[in-house]
N, C-alpha and C positions, 0 to 999 in steps of 0.2 A: 791179409791184403787182397786176396782173391774175392772175398765177399764184399769188401769195400768197393772194388772195381766194378763188380756186377751190380752193386747198389747204385753207383753213379750211372752205369749204363741204363738201368731201369728208370732212374730219374730223368735221364735224357730222352728216353723213349716216351715217358709220360708227358714231358714238356712238348715234344713234337706232336703227340696226339692231341694235346690241349690246343695248340696253335692250329692244327688241322681242323678241329671242331669249330673254332672261331672263324676260320677261313670259309668252311662249308656253310656256316650260318649266314655269313654276309653275301655269299655269291648268289646271284639270281638264277642260276642254272640247275634248279632242282628238277624241273620239267622243261623239255624243249620240244619244238615242233617235230612231228614225225613225217618224213618224206616217203609216203607210200603211194602217191598218185603216179600215173603214167609219166607225166611231165614233172621231173624233179626240179626243174629250174623255176624257182619261186622268187617273188620280189622281196619277201621279208621272212624273217625267222622270229619266232616268239619264244622268249625265255620267261619262265615263271619261278619265282623264289619265295622265301618266307616273308620278305619285307616289300618286294616290289615285283613288277612285271616289266620286261623290256622287249622292245621291237627293234630288230636289227635289219636295216635295209640292205639290199644287194650292193649298194654303193659304199657300204661300210659305216654309214651313219646309224647311231643307236640312240633311241629315246626310251627313257625309263620313267615309270610312274609308280609312286608309292601307293599302297592300298589305302582307299579312302576311310573305311571304317574297320575297326578291330573286331567289333562284335558281329559284323556281317561276314566275317571270314569263315571258310570251311573248317570243320573240326580238325582236320589234319594240319592245317596251317596254324591254328591256335596252339595245338599240342606241340607242334614243331618249334614254334617260337618259345614257348614256355620252357620246354626241356633243354633246348640248346642254350638258352640264357642261364638256366640253372647249372648246366654242365660247365659253362664258362666260369661261373663264380666258384663252383666246387673245385674246378681245376686249379684255381688260384689258391684255395685253401689247402688242397693236397700238396701243392708245391711248397707252401710255407711250412706245413707240418713235416713233410719229408726232409726238408733242409734242416729244420731244428733237430730232428732225431738222427740225422745221417752220421755215419762214422767219421766223415771228413770234417765235421764241424764240432765245436766245443761249446755249444749252447747249453747242453745238458751233460752231466757227468756220465761216463759209461756205466751201464747197468741194465737191469730189467726194464726200468722206466723208459730208457732211451730206445731200446728195441721195440717196446710196445708202441711208442710214438711213430716209429718207422712203419710198423705194421698198419697203424691207423692211416698213415699217408698212402700206403699201397692199396688199402681197402677202398679209400676214397677214389683213387684212380680207377679201380675196377668198377666201382659204382658209376662213375662218369661214363665208362664205356658201355655199360648196360643201358643207362638212361638215353644216351644219344642213339643207341641202336633202335629204339622204339620208333621215332619219327622216320628214320631212314627206311626201315622195313615197311612202315605204313605207306609212305609215298611210293615205294617200289611196287607194292601190292596193288595200289590204285592205278598206277601207270600201266602195269601189265594187264590188269582186268579190263580197263577201258580200251586198251589196244586190241585185244581179242574179242571185244564185245561188238557184234555186228550192228547193234542198234545205235552205237555212237558214230556220228558222222566222221568222215576222214579228216575234215578240217579241224576237228576237236581232239583228235588222237595225239597223244604225247609219247615221248620216249624219255628214258632216264638220263638226266643231265650229269655233267661232270661233278657237281656238288655232292651227289650221292656217292660216287666212287671215292671222292676225297674223304667224305664222312666215314665210309667203311674202312678205309685205310687208317684213319685216325682212331677209329674204334679198336682195330687190331693193335695199334701201338699202345693205346691206353690199357687194354687188357693184359697184354704181354708185359708192359712195363710195371704195372701194378703187381702182377704175380711174381715178377723177378724181384721186386723190392721186398715183398712179403717172405719169399723163400730165403733171400739173403739175410733178412732179420732173424729168421729162425735158426739159421746156421751160426749167426753171430751169437745168439743166446747160448747155443751149445758150447761154443768156444770160450765164452766168458764165464761159464759156470765153474765153480771151484772144485777141484778134484778131491776125492775122498782119501784121507790120510790113514794109513795103517801103521801101527806101532808093533814092533817085534817083541815078543815076550822076553822078559829078562830071566835068564837061567843062571843059577849059581854055579860057579866052577868048583873044582876039587878042593881048593883052599878056602872055600866059603865066601869068596867075593863074586860079584856079578861080572859077567863078561862085558867088556867095554867096546866090543866091536860093533854092537848094535846102536851105539850112540854116534851121532854125526857131529 
């Protein structure tokens, strides 16, 4: 029962991480304007995401524009789009595989095959966490490098947006949930293995008959 509960917990964390990746993918706040001038009161704030760029006025009005050309995008934007979409699809596959092999479902009879399917689902969750970590760290590295680069104008400097932090939290949930699912599956395999049976040797008694106390 303990392994089943931990398995459900790992599945829940994986689902939360998957939803977090989808949320981070859609948010336009991967890069935001950096307020480093003397006068921090500005008329507008710029948000840059994977799919669009938004300008937020001081009055609260927001205007967003989708990028015109896909091939003209910067390499980090193209890689971020591709990897987050792949992670979104793999997360759905991991959810289906884990549910099929989970202890709380009866889709497959208990045994080694069921535990192997659960391990596959946990491994896919871990793979999702590793893949989504690539564009997040890539964007963070570019933002930090440009921020401390004296040749970049102050108006073009950016800071890390909320989408990056959501993505990192989702990555942690995916990795932890996948590892938890794999560990619970290994413990389940040990519990379901058949114990080794030993038979006591039969010794004849004084009257020539075998002792019956060894029989159950």
